[in-house]
N, C-alpha and C positions, 0 to 999 in steps of 0.2 A: 770255702769262699776265699777268692783272691781279693785282698783289700789294699787299696792305695790311699793313704791319708796324707794330705798336704795342707800347708798353711798359705793363706793369701794375705797380701799386704804385710809381709814380714812377720806374720804370726808364728811364734815358736810352738811346735806341737810337743807337749810334755809326754812322758811315758804314761802317766795316769790318764791323760786325755785320750791318747791313742788306744789304751786298753779299754776305756769306756766306749769309744766309738766301735772298736772290734766287738765288744760284748753286745752292744745294741744292734748294730747292723747285721751281725751274724744271725739274729733272730729271724730275719726274713728268708734265710737260706732253707728253713724247714718247708717252705712252700714249693720248692723246686726239686725235681729229680736229677737235674744235671748241675754240674759245677757252674758257679756264677762268678762274675768279677764286678767289683764295685769301686768307684772312685769317689772319695769324700774330700770336699774342699771346705776348710774352716776359715772363717775370716772375722775380723773385729774392726769396726770403724765407729769411733765416737760412742763407745758403750753398747753398740748394737752388734750382737754375735750372730753371724750368718753361717748356716750349714747347707751345703749343696751336695746331693747324693745322686749319682748316676749308676744304675745297675744294668749290666748287659746279660740277657737271658734268652737263649735260643734265637739269637739274631734280633730280638726285640730290645727296646730300651725303656727302662723305667726311670723317671727323674722326679725329684722333689727338692724343694728349697724352703727353709724356714729361717726367720730372724726374730730374736727376742733379746732381752737384756741379760740373759744367762745362757752360756754356751751349752751347758748340760741340758737345760730345758729345750733349747733349739734342736739338739740331737734327738731327744725323746719325741719331740713333735714331728720331726722329719721322718722318723721310723714309723710313727703312727700314720702319717700321710701315705707312706709307701705301702703299708699293710692294707690301707683302705683301697688303694689302687689295685693291689694284687687281688683282694677279695672281689672287687668289681669285675675284673677281667680274668679271673683265675682259669676258667676253662680254655680261654684262647691262649693265655700265656703258657700253659702247661702242655699244649699239644706238641706233637713231634715236629721238628723242623722239616721244612720241605726239602726234597732232594734237588740237586742241581746247583750249578754255580751261577756266577754273575754273567748275564748276557752282555754281549758287546754293545756298547752304546756309541752312537755317532758323535764325533767330536766337532765342536763348532770351529769355524775357520778363525784364525787369529785376527785381531783388530789391527788394521793397517794405518788408520789415521790416529793421531794423538788428540785425545779429548780429555779435558780436565774433568775427572769424575769425583763426586763427593763421597766415594766409598772409603770408609774408615777401617773396615775389617773384612777379611775374606775367610770363608770356611770351606773346607774340602771334606767330603764325607762319601762313604760308600753308598751307592744307590742300588738297593737290592730289589729284585723283582718280587712283587706281591700283588694280590688282588686289591681292588679299591677299598673293600670293607676293612682289610687289615691295615691299610694306610690311614683310614679314619681312626681306627683303634690306636695306632701308633701315635698319631697326632694328639689324641686325647690323653694318652699316657704321658706324653712329654709336656702337655699343658700349653701347646702352641696353637696359633690360629691358622697355620697352614703346614703342609708337609709335602716335600718333594720325594717322589718315588718312581721306580720303573714299573709300569703297569704290566702285570704278568700276562694279561690277555692280548695286549697289543704290542708288547715289546718297545713301547715308547715311554719317554720321561713325561710324567704327569704331575699335577699339583692338586691336592685336595685342600679345601679351606672352609672355615666356619663363616657362615653368613651372619649378618646382623640379626636376622630373625631366628637364629639358632639352628637352622638347617645347614646342610653341607653343599658345597659346590665342587665341581671337578673341572680343571683346566687341562685340555688336551691340545697342546700346541701343534700347529701344522706349519710346514715350511713352504713358502711360495717360491717356486723356482722360475 
């Protein structure tokens, strides 16, 4: 397993802490047939120790976060949370990755007028083609309320989201010309 450990908010990562993270996070490697890569971010603010782990497996992303008063307890809890996610979705996570590359996506025209926007952060990410069911799975694995993906059936960018009643919705944008 490729592991990248970094400190947030000027937290110094000691050798003992890094070794403990390596030992605990490598436990989840036994669930996968392929090599995985994990990013671990450790942080401490006012006595609260936060651990964020993002694991990439077969093009899917597993993510968990925990915060407690003890860094080692946070690491243990985040590994437990990841193992529960893996157990819940094991058959889907371990299947072989689909063949094929990223389909070409239409680019939006540039904005010509200057408008003050309250956007404070921009994220760029790879939008990979997948069926709607896999997008819902990916959204649940990340713990998000929505997920942007390229629909493998329509070759369009879609959004799945969790509704207030617990069901799911699908947004299929259309462009009016």
